C-alpha positions as CSV (number, residue, x, y, z in Angstrom):
1,M,0.4,-13.8,-13.4
2,K,0.0,-10.7,-15.3
3,R,2.1,-7.6,-14.0
4,K,-1.2,-5.5,-15.0
5,V,-0.8,-1.7,-13.3
6,L,-3.4,1.2,-13.8
7,V,-2.1,4.5,-14.8
8,L,-4.4,7.4,-13.9
9,E,-3.1,10.8,-15.2
10,D,-4.9,13.4,-16.9
11,E,-1.8,15.2,-18.7
12,E,-1.3,13.0,-21.8
13,N,2.4,14.0,-22.0
14,I,3.3,12.3,-18.6
15,R,0.9,9.7,-18.8
16,S,2.3,8.4,-22.3
17,F,5.8,8.7,-20.8
18,V,4.9,7.0,-17.8
19,V,3.1,3.9,-19.6
20,L,5.7,3.9,-22.4
21,N,8.6,3.1,-19.5
22,L,6.5,0.7,-17.4
23,K,5.7,-1.5,-20.7
24,R,9.5,-1.5,-21.2
25,S,9.9,-2.8,-17.7
26,G,7.7,-5.8,-18.5
27,F,4.1,-4.6,-17.2
28,D,0.7,-4.7,-18.9
29,V,-0.6,-1.3,-18.3
30,I,-4.0,0.2,-18.4
31,E,-4.2,3.7,-19.0
32,A,-7.0,6.4,-17.7
33,A,-7.3,10.0,-18.3
34,S,-9.9,10.9,-15.5
35,G,-11.2,9.4,-12.3
36,E,-14.1,8.0,-13.6
37,E,-12.3,6.2,-16.5
38,A,-9.8,4.7,-13.8
39,L,-12.8,3.4,-12.0
40,E,-14.5,2.1,-15.2
41,Q,-11.1,0.3,-16.1
42,Y,-10.6,-1.3,-12.6
43,E,-14.3,-2.8,-13.2
44,K,-13.0,-4.7,-16.2
45,N,-9.7,-5.2,-15.1
46,P,-10.0,-6.3,-11.4
47,D,-6.7,-8.6,-11.4
48,V,-4.7,-5.0,-11.3
49,M,-1.8,-5.4,-9.3
50,V,-0.8,-1.6,-8.8
51,A,-2.5,1.7,-9.4
52,V,-0.6,4.7,-9.8
53,L,-2.8,7.7,-9.2
54,D,-2.9,11.3,-9.8
55,V,-4.0,13.3,-7.1
56,M,-4.9,16.7,-8.7
57,L,-7.7,15.7,-11.1
58,P,-10.9,17.7,-12.3
59,G,-14.1,15.5,-11.2
60,I,-13.2,12.5,-9.3
61,D,-9.7,13.1,-7.8
62,G,-7.1,10.6,-7.1
63,Y,-8.0,10.6,-3.1
64,E,-11.5,9.4,-4.3
65,V,-10.4,7.1,-6.7
66,C,-8.2,5.5,-3.9
67,R,-11.1,5.3,-1.5
68,R,-13.5,3.9,-3.9
69,L,-10.9,1.3,-4.7
70,R,-10.5,0.4,-1.3
71,A,-14.3,0.3,-0.4
72,S,-14.8,-2.3,-3.2
73,G,-12.5,-4.6,-1.8
74,Y,-9.2,-4.1,-3.9
75,G,-6.5,-4.9,-1.8
76,A,-3.2,-4.8,-3.8
77,G,-1.0,-1.5,-4.3
78,V,-1.5,2.1,-4.8
79,I,1.1,4.7,-5.5
80,M,-0.2,8.3,-5.4
81,L,1.5,10.8,-7.9
82,T,1.2,14.3,-6.3
83,A,2.4,17.9,-7.0
84,R,2.0,18.7,-3.3
85,A,4.7,18.6,-1.0
86,Q,3.0,19.5,2.0
87,E,2.8,16.8,5.1
88,S,-0.5,16.9,5.3
89,D,-1.5,16.1,1.8
90,K,0.9,13.0,2.1
91,V,-0.8,11.9,5.3
92,T,-4.3,12.4,3.7
93,G,-3.1,10.2,0.8
94,L,-1.8,7.3,2.8
95,M,-4.9,7.6,5.1
96,T,-7.3,6.9,2.2
97,G,-5.4,3.6,1.7
98,A,-2.5,4.5,-0.3
99,D,0.8,2.6,-0.1
100,D,3.5,4.9,-1.2
101,Y,3.7,8.4,-2.9
102,V,5.9,10.2,-5.5
103,T,5.9,13.6,-5.7
104,K,6.0,15.9,-9.0
105,P,8.5,16.4,-10.8
106,F,9.7,12.8,-10.4
107,S,12.0,10.7,-12.1
108,V,10.4,8.1,-14.1
109,V,13.1,5.4,-13.0
110,E,12.4,5.8,-9.5
111,L,8.6,5.7,-10.1
112,V,9.0,2.3,-12.1
113,A,11.4,1.3,-9.3
114,R,8.5,1.8,-7.0
115,V,6.3,0.0,-8.7
116,E,8.8,-2.8,-9.1
117,A,9.1,-2.8,-5.4
118,L,5.2,-2.6,-4.7
119,F,4.0,-5.2,-6.9
120,R,6.5,-7.7,-4.9
121,R,5.0,-6.9,-1.9
122,V,1.6,-7.4,-3.3
123,G,1.9,-10.7,-5.1
124,G,4.6,-10.6,-7.6
125,A,6.7,-13.3,-5.6
126,A,5.7,-16.5,-5.0
127,F,4.9,-17.7,-1.3
128,K,5.5,-21.2,-0.1
129,E,4.8,-21.0,3.5
130,D,1.7,-23.0,4.9
131,D,1.7,-22.6,8.2
132,A,0.0,-19.9,10.5
133,I,1.1,-17.4,13.1
134,R,-1.5,-16.6,16.0
135,S,-1.7,-14.1,18.8
136,G,-4.4,-13.7,21.0
137,P,-7.7,-13.5,19.1
138,F,-5.4,-12.8,15.7
139,K,-4.6,-15.6,13.2
140,L,-2.3,-14.9,10.3
141,N,-2.4,-17.3,7.4
142,K,0.7,-16.9,5.1
143,R,-0.2,-18.9,2.3
144,A,-3.4,-17.3,1.9
145,R,-2.1,-14.2,2.8
146,E,-5.2,-13.3,5.2
147,V,-5.8,-12.1,8.9
148,T,-8.5,-13.1,11.1
149,K,-9.6,-11.7,14.4
150,N,-12.1,-14.1,16.3
151,N,-12.5,-16.1,13.4
152,L,-13.6,-12.6,11.4
153,R,-11.4,-11.7,8.1
154,L,-10.0,-8.3,8.4
155,D,-10.3,-6.5,5.5
156,L,-6.6,-5.6,4.9
157,T,-4.2,-4.2,2.1
158,Q,-1.3,-6.2,1.3
159,I,1.2,-3.7,2.8
160,E,-0.8,-3.8,6.1
161,Y,-0.8,-7.2,6.0
162,G,3.1,-6.9,5.7
163,I,3.4,-4.8,8.6
164,L,1.3,-7.2,10.8
165,K,3.2,-10.1,9.6
166,V,6.5,-8.6,10.5
167,F,4.8,-7.8,14.1
168,L,3.3,-11.2,14.5
169,E,6.7,-12.7,13.7
170,N,8.6,-10.5,16.2
171,Q,6.2,-10.6,19.1
172,G,7.3,-8.7,22.1
173,K,10.3,-7.0,20.4
174,A,10.7,-3.6,19.7
175,L,11.1,-2.7,16.1
176,S,12.5,0.6,14.7
177,R,10.7,2.3,12.0
178,D,13.8,1.6,9.6
179,D,13.3,-2.3,10.7
180,I,9.7,-2.1,9.7
181,L,10.3,0.0,6.4
182,E,13.0,-2.5,5.3
183,A,11.0,-5.6,5.8
184,V,7.8,-4.7,4.1
185,W,8.9,-1.9,1.7
186,G,12.4,-3.4,1.0
187,H,16.0,-1.9,1.5
188,H,15.6,-0.2,-2.1
189,Y,13.3,2.1,-1.1
190,V,14.0,5.6,-0.9
191,G,10.7,7.4,0.7
192,E,10.3,9.0,4.0
193,L,10.0,6.9,7.5
194,K,6.3,8.8,7.9
195,I,5.1,6.3,5.6
196,V,5.5,3.8,8.6
197,D,3.6,5.7,11.2
198,V,0.6,6.3,8.8
199,N,0.1,3.0,7.8
200,I,0.3,1.9,11.4
201,R,-2.2,4.6,12.3
202,R,-4.5,2.7,9.7
203,L,-3.7,-0.6,10.9
204,R,-4.7,0.2,14.4
205,I,-8.0,1.7,13.3
206,K,-8.6,-1.9,11.5
207,I,-7.4,-4.2,14.2
208,E,-7.6,-2.6,17.5
209,D,-10.7,-2.2,19.8
210,N,-9.7,1.2,20.9
211,P,-7.3,2.6,18.2
212,A,-6.7,5.7,20.3
213,N,-5.4,3.3,23.2
214,P,-3.8,0.6,21.2
215,S,-3.7,-2.9,23.0
216,Y,-1.5,-4.7,20.2
217,I,0.6,-2.4,18.6
218,K,2.2,-0.5,21.1
219,T,4.6,2.8,20.7
220,V,7.9,2.4,21.6
221,R,8.9,6.3,22.2
222,G,11.8,7.7,20.3
223,Y,12.4,4.4,18.4
224,G,9.4,2.6,16.7
225,Y,7.0,0.0,17.7
226,M,6.1,-3.5,19.4
227,W,3.4,-5.8,19.2
228,E,2.1,-7.0,22.4
229,G,-0.3,-10.0,22.1
């Protein structure tokens, strides 16, 4: 499997530096200087496993690129690059479908590590399980890495799939945010716990009959979350 990464960054010096270091780490890198070019490159390279998207761009910005990728069925990894530090901007990026974010100025070593970790989560490792996990109307197929509800396939990103897998493997058990972060993002992840809450909010929208009053992913106040099948 090619370790293919799409890098969208309009500042050439930053893009070149990121691309150089990703290539040194063994990634096959596709470059784009605009949102429009990024979408064109994705059409030509649908096997991209991780997309690194700058947020602040003229024309189609990183948020919109992320939305369009997800709407087209892209289920692999997205990391947003942003100069914004406000909490609302981070949440906006995650709710549009991003899996992680890195705030500028950033360490390129950290960014490459984030890409490596996300690549492993979205398909860089081999999965040998051939059994399924069931809970109520849900069936999670670990070999196909897909989930159905009432026999209808759910359109989940691989991070959302990972979170749901952790819940279904621990039904009825309260999981802390740290538990979920380590299981899904890996113990080397150095981001904020907020990423767990936002991804669970996004997951609830996709799987719950009433996301405002969830029946399956219950909040354990002051601790984390629990799956009730």
